[in-house]
C-alpha positions as CSV (number, residue, x, y, z in Angstrom):
1,M,11.8,-12.1,26.5
2,R,11.7,-10.3,29.9
3,I,8.3,-11.5,31.9
4,V,7.3,-8.3,33.9
5,S,4.7,-9.2,36.4
6,F,2.3,-6.5,38.0
7,T,0.9,-7.0,41.5
8,L,-2.7,-5.7,42.2
9,T,-5.5,-6.5,44.6
10,L,-8.5,-8.8,43.7
11,K,-10.6,-6.0,44.0
12,T,-8.4,-4.1,41.6
13,F,-8.2,-7.5,39.0
14,I,-12.0,-7.5,38.8
15,V,-13.0,-4.2,38.2
16,T,-10.0,-4.3,35.0
17,P,-11.3,-4.1,31.6
18,L,-9.9,-7.3,29.8
19,V,-10.7,-7.0,25.9
20,H,-10.2,-10.5,23.8
21,L,-6.5,-10.8,21.8
22,L,-7.0,-14.2,20.6
23,S,-7.9,-17.6,20.8
24,A,-6.5,-20.8,18.4
25,L,-6.8,-24.4,18.1
26,D,-4.5,-26.8,19.8
27,D,-3.1,-28.4,16.8
28,D,-4.4,-32.1,16.0
29,K,-2.2,-35.1,17.8
30,P,-1.5,-38.3,16.0
31,I,-4.7,-40.5,16.9
32,T,-3.0,-44.4,17.0
33,P,-5.1,-46.4,14.3
34,Q,-8.3,-48.4,16.5
35,V,-11.4,-51.0,16.3
36,G,-14.4,-48.6,16.7
37,A,-15.8,-45.5,17.6
38,N,-12.8,-42.6,18.9
39,I,-13.8,-39.8,21.6
40,S,-11.9,-36.9,19.6
41,R,-11.1,-33.4,21.7
42,I,-11.1,-29.9,20.4
43,S,-8.7,-28.1,22.5
44,G,-7.2,-24.7,22.1
45,Y,-6.3,-21.4,23.8
46,T,-7.1,-18.2,24.6
47,E,-5.4,-14.2,25.4
48,W,-6.9,-11.4,27.0
49,L,-5.6,-8.1,27.3
50,S,-6.4,-5.1,29.9
51,T,-6.9,-2.4,28.5
52,T,-4.9,-0.2,31.4
53,A,-1.5,1.1,32.2
54,P,0.1,-1.3,32.4
55,I,-1.3,-4.1,30.4
56,I,-2.4,-6.6,31.8
57,T,-2.5,-10.0,30.3
58,L,-4.7,-13.5,31.2
59,G,-4.7,-16.3,29.4
60,W,-6.2,-20.4,29.5
61,D,-6.4,-23.8,27.7
62,W,-10.0,-24.5,26.8
63,E,-11.3,-27.7,25.8
64,L,-14.7,-28.8,23.5
65,D,-17.0,-30.5,26.3
66,A,-19.7,-32.1,24.5
67,S,-21.4,-35.2,27.4
68,Q,-24.0,-32.6,28.5
69,G,-25.5,-32.8,24.6
70,Q,-24.3,-29.2,23.9
71,L,-21.1,-27.7,23.2
72,L,-19.7,-26.3,26.1
73,Y,-16.5,-24.4,25.8
74,V,-14.3,-25.7,29.0
75,R,-11.1,-24.0,30.4
76,L,-8.9,-26.6,31.4
77,G,-5.9,-25.9,33.9
78,A,-4.3,-23.0,35.8
79,P,-4.4,-20.0,33.6
80,R,-1.3,-17.7,32.7
81,S,-1.0,-14.7,34.0
82,N,1.8,-11.7,34.6
83,I,0.1,-10.8,37.6
84,M,0.4,-11.6,41.3
85,L,-2.5,-10.7,43.5
86,V,-2.1,-9.1,46.8
87,N,-4.1,-8.6,50.3
88,A,-4.8,-5.1,51.4
89,M,-1.8,-4.6,53.2
90,A,0.2,-5.1,49.6
91,H,1.3,-8.6,50.6
92,D,2.1,-10.9,48.1
93,L,-0.8,-13.7,47.8
94,G,1.5,-16.7,46.4
95,P,1.1,-17.9,43.3
96,I,-1.1,-21.1,44.1
97,K,-3.5,-18.9,46.3
98,T,-3.3,-16.2,43.1
99,S,-3.9,-18.8,40.5
100,M,-7.0,-20.2,42.2
101,L,-8.5,-16.9,42.4
102,L,-7.9,-16.4,38.8
103,E,-9.2,-19.3,37.9
104,T,-12.9,-18.0,39.6
105,V,-12.9,-15.1,37.8
106,I,-12.1,-16.5,34.6
107,D,-14.8,-19.1,35.2
108,A,-17.7,-16.7,36.5
109,L,-17.0,-14.3,33.3
110,A,-18.6,-15.1,30.1
111,W,-15.9,-15.7,27.7
112,Q,-17.3,-18.8,25.8
113,R,-19.0,-16.8,23.2
114,E,-16.3,-14.8,22.5
115,I,-13.8,-17.1,21.8
116,H,-16.7,-19.1,19.5
117,Q,-17.1,-16.2,17.5
118,Y,-13.4,-15.7,17.4
119,I,-12.5,-19.5,16.3
120,V,-15.6,-19.9,13.9
121,I,-14.0,-17.1,12.5
122,R,-10.2,-17.8,12.6
123,Y,-11.2,-21.7,10.9
124,A,-13.6,-20.6,8.5
């Protein structure tokens, strides 16, 4: 499989419409028997696509966090994407800076509700 990478500015990326493709739960890991209560972890992943050509892909892992008394979907780790962000002069920002900026954009999006609805229907 050949992976194609596209370059674009952060400004262009922010205005590029993304649609939810799929989300899924991670497979349960075997739990080592322990005495007493265990913390259960629910995690998964999500993939999104642009509605433009060329198609931009963006995916990330998430987990459900109940530590604040309500269930919250929280992004985990660095996103996966086929883009490299560039500055106004078309110079690559590099993978680390691109990842940091993509994380910031993802965290500003309202993705949690879409994923929740998809997971509820998929696993009903």
